[in-house]
C-alpha positions as CSV (number, residue, x, y, z in Angstrom):
1,M,178.4,97.4,212.5
2,L,175.3,96.7,214.3
3,I,173.9,98.0,217.8
4,A,170.5,97.5,219.2
5,H,168.7,96.7,222.1
6,I,166.4,93.6,221.5
7,V,167.9,89.9,221.1
8,A,166.0,88.1,218.2
9,S,167.1,85.2,216.1
10,E,166.0,87.1,213.2
11,I,167.3,89.4,213.7
12,L,170.8,87.8,214.4
13,D,170.5,85.3,211.1
14,Y,169.6,88.5,209.4
15,C,172.7,89.4,210.4
16,E,175.0,86.8,209.6
17,E,173.8,86.7,205.9
18,Q,174.9,90.1,205.4
19,P,178.8,90.5,203.8
20,L,181.0,92.8,206.2
21,V,178.8,93.3,209.1
22,D,179.1,92.7,212.5
23,Y,176.8,93.3,215.0
24,V,176.8,93.7,219.0
25,I,173.5,93.2,221.0
26,A,172.2,93.6,224.2
27,M,170.4,90.9,225.8
28,S,168.6,90.3,229.5
29,T,170.1,88.2,231.6
30,N,168.8,84.3,232.5
31,N,169.2,81.5,235.0
32,Q,171.7,79.8,232.3
33,L,174.0,82.4,231.9
34,K,173.7,83.9,235.4
35,L,175.1,80.3,236.1
36,R,177.6,80.3,234.0
37,S,179.1,83.3,235.6
38,N,179.0,82.0,239.0
39,D,182.8,82.4,239.2
40,I,182.7,85.6,238.0
41,I,180.3,87.0,240.3
42,S,182.2,85.8,243.3
43,K,185.6,86.9,242.4
44,A,183.8,90.5,241.7
45,Q,182.3,90.0,245.3
46,E,185.5,89.1,246.7
47,D,187.4,92.0,245.5
48,F,185.3,94.2,246.1
49,E,184.7,93.5,249.7
50,A,188.6,93.2,250.3
51,K,188.9,96.6,249.1
52,L,186.0,97.5,251.5
53,E,188.0,95.7,254.9
54,P,190.8,97.7,254.6
55,V,188.2,101.1,254.9
56,E,185.8,99.7,257.5
57,K,189.2,98.7,259.9
58,L,190.5,102.1,259.1
59,M,186.9,103.9,260.1
60,E,186.2,101.8,263.5
61,T,189.5,103.7,264.3
62,Y,187.7,107.3,264.3
63,F,184.1,106.4,265.2
64,S,182.6,104.2,268.3
65,K,181.0,100.8,266.9
66,E,177.6,102.3,267.7
67,E,178.2,104.9,265.2
68,E,176.0,103.8,261.6
69,L,178.6,103.5,258.9
70,D,176.0,102.7,256.2
71,E,177.1,105.4,253.4
72,L,181.1,103.6,253.6
73,P,180.3,101.1,251.0
74,K,179.3,103.9,248.7
75,L,183.0,105.6,248.5
76,I,184.5,102.3,247.1
77,P,184.7,102.1,243.4
78,N,182.5,99.1,242.2
79,S,184.3,95.9,241.3
80,I,183.9,95.4,237.8
81,Y,184.3,91.5,235.7
82,F,183.8,90.4,232.0
83,R,183.1,86.9,230.5
84,S,183.3,85.9,227.3
85,I,181.3,82.3,227.0
86,C,180.0,80.3,224.0
87,Y,176.0,79.5,223.9
88,T,173.0,79.2,222.7
89,T,169.7,79.3,223.7
90,E,167.5,76.3,224.4
91,K,165.2,77.0,221.1
92,S,165.6,79.8,219.3
93,W,168.9,79.8,217.9
94,S,170.0,78.6,215.2
95,R,173.4,78.3,216.2
96,K,175.8,79.0,219.0
97,R,177.1,82.4,219.6
98,R,179.2,84.8,221.4
99,V,178.0,86.1,224.3
100,V,179.7,88.8,226.9
101,T,178.9,89.3,230.3
102,K,179.2,92.3,232.5
103,V,179.4,92.2,235.6
104,V,179.1,95.3,238.6
105,Y,180.2,94.2,242.2
106,G,179.5,96.8,244.8
107,S,177.5,98.6,247.2
108,K,174.4,98.2,245.2
109,G,174.9,94.9,244.9
110,L,174.7,92.5,242.0
111,K,174.3,94.3,238.4
112,L,174.9,91.3,235.4
113,R,174.8,92.6,231.1
114,H,174.7,90.2,229.0
115,I,175.9,90.9,225.0
116,V,175.4,88.6,222.1
117,T,178.1,89.7,219.1
118,S,179.5,88.5,216.1
119,F,183.3,89.5,216.6
120,T,185.8,86.6,217.5
121,A,187.6,86.7,220.9
122,A,190.5,86.8,218.8
123,K,189.6,89.8,217.2
124,I,188.6,92.2,220.3
125,S,188.6,90.9,224.0
126,P,185.8,90.9,226.3
127,S,185.9,95.1,228.3
128,K,187.4,96.3,224.7
129,L,184.2,94.9,223.3
130,Y,181.9,96.4,225.8
131,T,183.3,99.4,227.0
132,E,184.7,100.4,223.1
133,K,182.0,99.0,220.7
134,Y,178.9,98.7,222.6
135,C,178.8,101.7,225.4
136,P,179.2,104.7,222.7
137,R,176.2,103.7,221.5
138,G,174.6,105.6,224.4
139,E,176.9,108.4,224.4
140,M,175.2,108.7,220.8
141,E,171.6,108.4,221.6
142,N,172.4,111.4,225.4
143,R,173.1,113.8,221.4
144,I,169.8,112.7,220.1
145,K,168.4,113.6,223.7
146,E,170.1,116.5,223.9
147,Q,168.5,118.0,220.9
148,Q,165.1,116.4,221.5
149,L,165.1,118.3,224.9
150,D,167.1,121.0,224.7
151,L,166.7,122.2,221.1
152,L,162.4,121.6,221.3
153,A,163.5,118.6,218.3
154,D,160.6,116.8,218.8
155,R,158.2,119.8,218.1
156,T,156.7,118.7,215.2
157,S,153.3,119.3,216.0
158,T,152.4,121.9,212.7
159,Q,149.3,120.4,210.7
160,T,151.7,120.3,207.0
161,F,155.2,118.4,206.8
162,A,156.9,120.9,205.2
163,S,156.8,123.2,208.5
164,N,158.0,120.5,210.9
165,Q,160.7,119.8,208.3
166,L,162.0,123.4,208.8
167,R,161.3,123.7,213.0
168,L,163.9,120.3,212.8
169,W,166.4,121.5,210.0
170,L,166.5,124.7,212.5
171,S,166.6,123.0,215.7
172,S,169.2,120.9,213.7
173,M,171.3,123.7,212.6
174,A,171.5,125.3,216.4
175,Y,172.7,121.7,217.9
176,V,176.0,121.8,215.0
177,L,176.5,125.6,216.0
178,L,175.8,125.3,219.9
179,N,178.3,122.3,219.7
180,A,181.3,123.9,217.9
181,F,180.9,126.2,220.2
182,R,181.4,123.4,224.1
183,E,183.9,122.0,221.2
184,Y,186.1,125.1,220.6
185,C,185.2,127.6,222.6
186,L,184.5,126.0,225.9
187,N,187.1,123.1,224.8
188,K,189.7,123.3,228.7
189,T,186.7,125.1,230.9
190,E,184.4,123.4,233.2
191,F,181.8,123.5,230.7
192,A,183.8,121.5,228.3
193,N,181.6,118.8,228.9
194,S,178.3,120.1,229.3
195,T,175.1,119.2,227.6
196,I,173.4,121.6,225.5
197,G,171.0,122.7,227.7
198,T,173.3,123.8,230.4
199,I,175.5,126.0,227.5
200,R,172.7,127.6,226.6
201,Q,171.3,128.6,230.3
202,N,174.4,129.7,231.2
203,F,176.2,131.6,227.9
204,L,172.5,132.2,226.2
205,K,169.7,132.6,228.7
206,L,171.7,136.1,230.1
207,G,169.8,139.4,231.2
208,A,171.7,142.1,229.5
209,R,171.3,145.4,228.5
210,I,171.3,146.5,224.9
211,T,172.0,150.4,223.9
212,V,172.2,151.0,220.5
213,S,173.8,153.5,218.6
214,C,174.4,155.0,215.2
215,R,178.1,153.4,215.4
216,R,177.7,150.2,217.6
217,T,175.4,148.0,219.1
218,L,177.0,147.8,223.3
219,I,176.1,144.8,225.3
220,A,176.5,145.1,228.8
221,I,176.1,141.8,231.2
222,A,175.3,142.3,234.9
223,S,178.8,142.3,236.7
224,S,177.7,139.3,239.4
225,Y,177.0,137.1,236.3
226,P,179.6,134.3,237.6
227,Y,180.8,132.9,234.6
228,Q,182.5,135.8,233.4
229,N,185.7,134.6,232.7
230,I,184.8,131.4,230.8
231,L,182.5,133.8,228.5
232,A,185.5,135.6,228.0
233,I,187.8,133.2,227.1
234,A,185.1,131.7,224.6
235,H,184.3,135.0,222.8
236,S,188.7,135.4,222.5
237,R,188.2,132.0,220.7
238,I,185.1,133.6,218.5
239,Q,187.1,135.6,217.2
240,A,190.6,133.4,216.8
241,I,188.4,131.5,214.2
242,P,189.1,132.9,210.7
243,N,186.2,134.8,209.0
244,T,184.4,135.6,211.7
245,G,183.9,139.3,211.7
């Protein structure tokens, strides 16, 4: 399966020529797509306003009419609808294709998103296609961004290819270790879904006093460290892994 951000006729034609390849590609909105989404836009707006109305009435019983309640719509969850249509452009596309539209209506107004896909409606519903096939690509990008920003994988500024490759190897190994630490040692804690940068900041970049003797090395972390209970849990989980020493 191919997932991309841009859509062009050549890309779609190429994907469709490949055996066993399906694609999900984002595309920008246009007047025709918006026009064909008017009915679900109206439904999303009506649904959001229906959820907002009883909350407004409730709040009006506690606050005077003179008081501003501008922040109230932000407390209401967005109304989300999906639509699947058969669509083609006026000139550029060679044939009709399936386009899935996501309509989001909330406190910030209307948001439209469109994707074009080779998956048929019989194979997967519009909502599942968007949430299970298209959206996970953003999560993959977040993991790449973690390695670049939090582990400096983008620092390949030396003069030789070999030294830049070594930097990238070290960054990759550090990511594998910290990701394993997050997955196995911080599971079911408040840091279970934290970024690598947050984990480094709270569990590695700690002030400590190190005392070395002939028998052992003692690391003393400040008693005011706020996450010592989670660090103790993580340490016990590391000790439980076979062959960790």
